[in-house]
C-alpha positions as CSV (number, residue, x, y, z in Angstrom):
1,M,63.0,50.7,-36.0
2,R,64.0,53.5,-33.6
3,A,64.0,53.0,-29.8
4,W,61.8,55.8,-28.5
5,P,58.7,54.8,-30.6
6,R,59.3,51.2,-29.6
7,C,59.3,52.3,-26.0
8,L,55.8,53.8,-26.3
9,L,54.6,50.7,-28.2
10,L,55.9,48.5,-25.4
11,C,53.9,50.4,-22.9
12,T,50.8,50.1,-25.0
13,A,51.3,46.4,-25.4
14,L,51.9,46.0,-21.7
15,A,48.6,47.6,-21.1
16,S,47.1,45.3,-23.6
17,V,43.4,45.3,-22.9
18,P,41.9,48.8,-22.5
19,A,41.5,49.6,-18.9
20,A,41.7,52.7,-16.8
21,A,40.7,55.2,-14.1
22,D,41.9,55.9,-10.6
23,I,45.4,54.3,-10.6
24,L,45.8,52.8,-7.2
25,D,49.1,51.0,-7.9
26,L,51.5,51.0,-10.8
27,K,54.9,49.3,-10.8
28,V,57.3,48.7,-13.7
29,K,60.5,46.7,-13.4
30,R,63.1,45.9,-16.1
31,E,65.3,42.8,-15.9
32,Q,67.6,42.9,-19.0
33,R,65.2,42.3,-22.0
34,R,62.1,41.4,-19.9
35,F,59.6,43.9,-18.4
36,H,57.4,43.3,-15.4
37,V,54.3,45.4,-15.0
38,Q,51.8,45.5,-12.2
39,F,48.9,47.8,-11.7
40,E,45.6,48.2,-9.9
41,V,43.0,50.6,-11.1
42,Q,39.4,51.5,-10.1
43,I,37.2,51.8,-13.2
44,D,33.7,53.4,-13.1
45,V,32.1,50.7,-15.2
46,P,30.6,47.3,-14.2
47,P,32.8,44.2,-14.3
48,A,30.7,42.7,-17.1
49,D,31.7,45.7,-19.3
50,V,35.4,45.1,-18.6
51,L,35.1,41.4,-19.2
52,R,33.3,42.0,-22.5
53,L,36.4,43.8,-23.9
54,F,38.2,40.5,-23.9
55,H,35.4,39.0,-26.0
56,E,35.1,42.1,-28.3
57,P,38.6,43.3,-29.0
58,E,37.5,45.3,-32.0
59,R,36.3,47.9,-29.5
60,W,39.8,48.5,-28.3
61,T,40.6,50.8,-31.2
62,G,38.1,53.4,-29.9
63,L,39.8,53.5,-26.5
64,S,43.2,54.9,-27.4
65,R,44.6,56.8,-30.3
66,V,47.7,54.5,-30.2
67,I,45.7,51.3,-30.9
68,H,45.1,51.2,-34.7
69,Q,43.8,47.7,-35.2
70,A,42.5,45.0,-32.8
71,G,40.5,41.9,-33.3
72,F,40.5,38.1,-33.4
73,V,42.9,36.3,-35.7
74,D,42.7,32.9,-37.3
75,P,44.6,30.5,-35.1
76,A,46.0,28.8,-38.2
77,S,47.4,32.0,-39.6
78,G,50.7,31.7,-37.8
79,G,52.4,30.9,-34.5
80,E,51.4,28.2,-32.0
81,A,48.1,29.8,-31.1
82,N,46.4,26.8,-29.5
83,A,49.5,25.0,-28.1
84,G,48.3,23.2,-25.0
85,G,44.9,25.0,-25.0
86,S,41.3,24.3,-25.8
87,G,39.8,25.0,-29.2
88,D,37.4,27.6,-27.8
89,A,40.0,30.4,-27.3
90,R,41.0,32.5,-30.2
91,P,44.1,34.7,-30.4
92,V,43.7,38.5,-30.4
93,S,45.9,40.8,-32.4
94,M,46.5,44.4,-31.4
95,V,48.5,46.7,-33.7
96,V,49.8,49.8,-32.0
97,R,51.3,52.8,-33.7
98,D,52.6,56.1,-32.4
99,C,55.1,58.9,-32.9
100,I,57.6,60.4,-30.5
101,L,59.0,63.6,-32.0
102,F,59.4,62.7,-35.7
103,F,60.0,59.0,-35.2
104,C,56.9,56.9,-36.0
105,T,56.6,53.1,-35.8
106,Q,54.2,50.3,-35.2
107,A,54.2,46.8,-33.5
108,E,51.9,43.9,-33.2
109,K,51.0,41.9,-30.1
110,V,49.2,38.6,-30.5
111,T,47.8,37.1,-27.3
112,L,45.6,34.1,-26.5
113,F,43.2,35.0,-23.6
114,R,41.3,32.6,-21.4
115,A,38.7,33.6,-18.8
116,D,37.6,31.5,-15.8
117,A,34.0,30.4,-15.5
118,A,33.1,33.2,-13.1
119,G,34.6,35.9,-15.4
120,R,36.9,37.2,-12.6
121,L,40.2,36.0,-13.9
122,V,41.6,36.3,-17.4
123,T,45.0,35.0,-18.4
124,G,46.8,35.9,-21.5
125,T,49.8,34.2,-23.2
126,S,51.7,35.7,-26.2
127,V,51.4,33.5,-29.3
128,R,54.8,32.2,-30.2
129,G,55.9,33.0,-33.7
130,A,53.4,35.8,-34.2
131,G,53.7,39.5,-33.5
132,D,56.6,41.5,-32.2
133,F,57.0,40.0,-28.8
134,R,59.2,37.1,-27.9
135,Y,57.4,36.3,-24.7
136,G,54.4,37.5,-22.7
137,R,52.2,36.4,-19.8
138,E,49.3,38.4,-18.3
139,R,47.0,37.9,-15.4
140,W,43.9,40.1,-15.1
141,E,41.8,40.1,-12.0
142,I,38.3,41.7,-12.4
143,E,36.6,42.4,-9.1
144,P,33.3,44.2,-8.4
145,S,33.6,47.2,-6.2
146,A,31.3,49.9,-4.9
147,N,32.3,52.3,-7.7
148,G,32.4,49.8,-10.6
149,T,35.3,47.5,-11.1
150,L,38.7,47.0,-9.4
151,L,41.1,45.7,-12.1
152,R,44.5,44.2,-11.3
153,L,47.2,43.3,-13.9
154,R,50.4,41.4,-13.5
155,A,52.3,41.0,-16.7
156,E,55.7,39.9,-17.9
157,M,56.8,40.8,-21.5
158,E,59.8,40.4,-23.6
159,P,59.8,42.5,-26.8
160,D,61.4,41.0,-30.0
161,F,63.0,44.4,-30.6
162,A,65.8,46.3,-28.9
163,V,64.9,48.7,-26.1
164,P,68.0,50.8,-25.0
165,P,69.1,50.4,-21.4
166,F,68.5,54.1,-20.7
167,I,64.7,53.6,-21.3
168,G,64.0,52.4,-17.8
169,P,61.0,51.7,-15.6
170,A,60.5,55.5,-14.8
171,V,59.9,56.3,-18.5
172,L,57.7,53.3,-19.1
173,K,55.7,54.0,-16.0
174,S,55.1,57.5,-17.1
175,L,54.0,56.5,-20.5
176,L,51.8,53.7,-19.2
177,R,50.1,56.1,-16.7
178,K,49.3,58.5,-19.5
179,L,47.9,55.6,-21.7
180,L,45.7,54.3,-18.8
181,R,44.2,57.7,-18.3
182,E,43.3,58.1,-21.9
183,M,41.7,54.7,-22.0
184,E,39.8,55.5,-18.8
185,R,38.1,58.5,-20.3
186,N,37.1,56.7,-23.5
187,L,36.0,53.5,-21.7
188,E,33.8,55.4,-19.3
189,R,32.4,57.5,-22.1
190,S,31.5,54.4,-24.1
191,A,29.8,52.8,-21.1
192,A,27.8,55.9,-20.3
193,P,24.0,55.5,-20.8
């Protein structure tokens, strides 16, 4: 699979759960094969609507043209989905597909999400042996704010495919910013009364 489409898919997978709006902070760092992403966004929807996305991943496909499939997968279908976890969490699969110039490709990210009792913290771990990512950890903080929700993400990902060294943080940051804005418009539109 060619590098440029994989770069865009990496950004989509780093964004993982649809989120968006006023981007207050966005940092991308690359350390060899591993990518570190951190962002903070203000979303004009209530925190309950943002949290609901983790429980209804099938809604993700309507939030970005890049997300072609999303939903729960059977934990027994592959990988170590429930390793060290409780039986109530189910892994979520997201298939992303896009084209850059005439190169088109797709990749799958399989993540096990767990929310705290208050619904303010969601952690995600990539399912080993499933999808196209060797490693992944995510920490989502969902805070109420005067205008809706303040959403923070800290993520660390290692794709199981080659990303050339010249595709650095600046390119990934630009693609991620574009993806977040697209998701913002669609998330706010879907939440409108």
